[in-house]
C-alpha positions in Angstrom: -6.7 -11.1 9.1 -6.6 -7.8 7.1 -5.2 -4.8 9.1 -6.6 -1.4 8.7 -4.9 0.5 5.9 -3.6 3.9 6.7 -1.9 6.8 5.1 1.9 7.2 5.5 1.7 10.3 7.5 -0.8 8.7 9.9 1.5 5.7 10.3 4.5 7.8 11.1 2.5 9.8 13.6 0.8 6.8 15.2 4.2 5.1 15.7 5.7 8.3 17.2 8.4 8.3 14.5 10.2 11.2 13.0 10.4 11.4 9.2 14.1 10.7 9.5 13.5 7.6 11.7 10.9 6.3 9.2 13.2 7.0 6.2 16.0 5.0 7.9 13.6 2.2 8.8 12.4 2.0 5.2 15.8 2.4 3.6 14.8 5.7 1.8 16.2 9.2 1.9 14.7 11.7 4.3 14.2 14.1 1.4 12.3 11.5 -0.6 9.9 10.7 2.3 9.3 14.4 2.9 8.4 14.8 -0.8 6.1 11.8 -0.7 4.3 13.3 2.4 4.0 16.7 0.7 2.7 15.3 -2.5 5.7 16.6 -4.5 6.8 13.2 -5.6 5.2 9.8 -6.1 7.2 6.7 -4.9 8.3 4.3 -7.7 7.7 0.5 -7.4 10.9 -0.1 -5.4 10.1 2.7 -2.9 6.5 1.6 -2.6 7.6 -1.9 -1.8 10.0 -0.5 0.9 7.2 1.6 2.5 4.9 -1.5 2.4 7.6 -3.6 4.1 8.6 -1.0 6.7 4.9 -0.5 7.7 4.2 -4.3 7.8 1.5 -3.7 5.2 -0.3 -1.0 7.1 0.4 1.4 4.3 -0.3 -0.2 1.0 0.3 0.8 -2.6 -3.2 2.1 -3.1 -3.0 4.5 -0.1 0.6 5.5 -1.1 -0.7 6.5 -4.6 -3.9 8.0 -3.4 -6.2 5.3 -4.7 -9.2 3.8 -3.0 -8.6 0.5 -1.2 -9.7 -2.6 -3.1 -13.1 -3.9 -1.9 -13.3 -7.6 -1.5 -16.6 -9.2 -2.6 -18.3 -11.6 -0.2 -19.9 -13.4 -3.1 -18.2 -16.2 -5.0 -17.7 -15.8 -8.7 -18.9 -18.4 -11.1 -16.1 -20.5 -12.6 -15.2 -19.6 -16.2 -15.4 -22.1 -19.0 -11.7 -22.7 -18.7 -12.2 -23.7 -15.0 -14.3 -26.7 -15.7 -17.6 -25.5 -17.0 -18.4 -26.2 -20.6 -19.7 -23.4 -22.7 -22.9 -24.2 -24.3 -24.1 -22.8 -27.7 
């Protein structure tokens, strides 16, 4: 169900968009998108959400901010004491 996460520049290139077209699609200024792409500026929460929406989640907050994607563990965690298990002393 999870799509491959990509960088913003890769998304724009893959979709054959110009920066201006992507900016319009996302509801951002062309100047701001260029600055994000060049690393001159980091998107705030609102801009990050717009980029996420415009890319249908293919560009997530971690990739926008240069962080590693979250790794999902295949193992289940044990429930905590508040989730039904009683703590023993």
